[in-house]
C-alpha positions as CSV (number, residue, x, y, z in Angstrom):
1,M,6.4,-17.8,-0.7
2,T,5.5,-14.6,1.2
3,K,7.5,-11.5,0.0
4,H,9.2,-9.2,2.5
5,F,8.2,-5.7,2.1
6,Y,10.1,-2.7,3.6
7,G,9.7,1.0,3.9
8,W,6.2,0.9,5.0
9,R,4.7,4.4,5.1
10,K,1.3,5.8,5.7
11,S,-0.7,8.0,3.3
12,R,-0.5,11.6,3.7
13,R,-4.2,11.7,3.9
14,S,-4.3,9.3,6.7
15,E,-6.8,10.0,9.4
16,P,-5.5,10.5,13.1
17,N,-8.0,7.8,14.2
18,G,-5.8,5.1,12.5
19,H,-8.0,4.4,9.7
20,C,-5.5,4.3,6.9
21,V,-3.3,2.1,4.7
22,E,0.4,1.6,4.4
23,V,2.3,1.0,1.3
24,G,5.7,-0.8,1.2
25,R,8.1,-2.3,-1.5
26,A,9.6,-5.7,-2.0
27,V,13.1,-6.2,-3.5
28,D,11.5,-7.2,-6.9
29,R,9.7,-3.6,-7.0
30,T,6.2,-5.2,-6.1
31,I,4.0,-2.8,-4.2
32,G,2.4,-4.0,-1.0
33,V,-0.6,-2.3,0.5
34,R,-2.0,-3.2,4.0
35,D,-4.5,-2.0,6.6
36,S,-2.3,-0.2,9.3
37,K,-4.8,-0.9,12.1
38,L,-4.5,-4.7,11.9
39,D,-1.6,-6.3,13.4
40,R,-1.1,-9.0,10.7
41,S,-3.2,-7.5,8.0
42,P,-2.9,-9.4,4.6
43,V,-1.0,-7.6,2.0
44,L,-2.3,-6.8,-1.3
45,E,0.5,-7.2,-3.8
46,L,0.6,-5.0,-7.0
47,T,3.0,-4.7,-9.8
48,P,4.5,-1.2,-10.4
49,A,2.2,-0.9,-13.5
50,A,-0.9,-2.0,-11.6
51,W,0.1,0.4,-8.8
52,A,0.5,3.3,-11.2
53,K,-2.9,2.5,-12.7
54,L,-4.5,2.4,-9.4
55,L,-3.1,5.7,-8.5
56,D,-4.1,7.3,-11.8
57,E,-7.7,6.0,-11.3
58,L,-7.8,7.4,-7.7
59,R,-6.6,10.7,-8.7
60,R,-9.2,11.1,-11.5
61,Q,-11.9,10.4,-8.8
62,T,-11.0,13.1,-6.4
């Protein structure tokens, strides 16, 4: 079953040319990540723990 994600928002670091990702949340707290420039972009689903780990890793690389 496909989850319904709500509250989609773009990264604060999004480029004005549309090359960015959007993040949304499902009722069960799953985090959804999608490509904002594609109409029906597939959604990468992450648990809250996996999302936190991803963000932590990205922060360490910048």
